[in-house]
C-alpha positions, 0 to 999 in steps of 0.5 A: 142719644147724643153722647155726653160731652166733656165739661166745658168750664169756659162756656156759659150754660146753654140757654133753655130750649125755647117753647117755639122753634128758634135760634139759640146763642151762647158765648164762651170766654174766648169770644166764640159764639155758638148759634144752635138751630133748635126745632128738635121735634122736626129734626131742627127743620128751619121755619120761615121765621127762623130763616128770617131771624138768622140774617138779623142775628148775624148782623148783630153778632158782626157788629160786636167786636168781641165776637171772634168766630161763630159756630153753627150747630143743631140741638139734640144731636141733629144739625138741620133737616132742611126747611119745615116743609109743613109750613109750605102747606099752611094757607090759613093765615097762621104764623109762618103759613103758606109762605111762597118765598121760603126758598128766597128766605133760605137763600138770604140766610145762606148768603148772610152766613157766607158774608159773616166777617169772622170765621164760621164753623158748622158742627154737624151731627146727625142729619144735614139735609136740604136747607141745612146743607145749604147753611153748612156749605155757607160756613167757612169750615165744616167739622162733622161726627163720623155718623153724620149724613148729608144730602141736597134734596130739591129733586124730591120736592120738584124745587129748582135749587137756587143758582147761588146755592148750586154754585157754592156746592160746586165750589166745595165738591166739584161738579160731579159730586154736586150733580150726584147730590142734586140729581138724586137727592140721596144721602151720603155719609161723613166719610164720602163728604170728607173725600169730596170736600163737603166736610173738612174733618170728621170725628167720633161723636163723643170727641167732636165737641172736644175738637171744636173747643180746641180749634175755636180756642186756636182761632181766638188766639190768632190774628183777627186781622189776618183772618179777616183779610184771608176770608175776604181774599178767599171769598172773592176776586183779589183787588190790588187796592184791598191788598194794599189796605190790609198791608197798611192796616197790619202795620198801622195797627201794630198787629205785625209788630206784635206777631214778630215780637212774640215770635222772637221772644218765644211767647204767645202773641197778644193780638188786639185788632180791631181794638188797636185800630180804634174800631 
């Protein structure tokens, strides 16, 4: 059973679990949006319709300037056990049945998450396996409960893992750990995931929500311009023209001036980008 989390008055009441598997969204008063993978009967395994929905949902959130960061998590104490393998066997024309492109759907969702323009944080409890691990790896950061378990399991199914997913895993963990996970399909605990770089922080399950709330509040208080530029540079090759663009934007928008003034006046900064840029 998932431990009871401390009260979070700034966060809206969670949406009710849908009658069908789906993705739930809620937003707190700081502009932090939480997307919850909800398919509890199958440890939040992603159906083809859920894979299809995620890129469009991310596009909607990216277009909203009030969204400051995105948290991805799973319902009822489990992050995501991967793809709904049962859907691969249904060939009778039922919804989501027999979709031969489920891996392509998973990769498209993973890439859409990696391309999301604001900071993203995977909050992992329980199982984070297969496609669930793909989604967590596509986030900028990963915080996990101490009893979480991680695995990349295509070798158990005879599936050739996508090149982009393998490359992302190698960048996070290094080639040796990536090969261990991919070759064996074995699960590793959160301590090992932390040591190998797959996870950034681990916390007791009862304290994870408190840490996530504090960290996302910090993200919301920082400069969104700084975050956007840093994410662009961290995720791709540096281009001189983009460096020049962000330097001009920081000055033109007043973001740098506000940050310096707040520091000298010993007050919290009131960053306003992109609204200060008219976008």
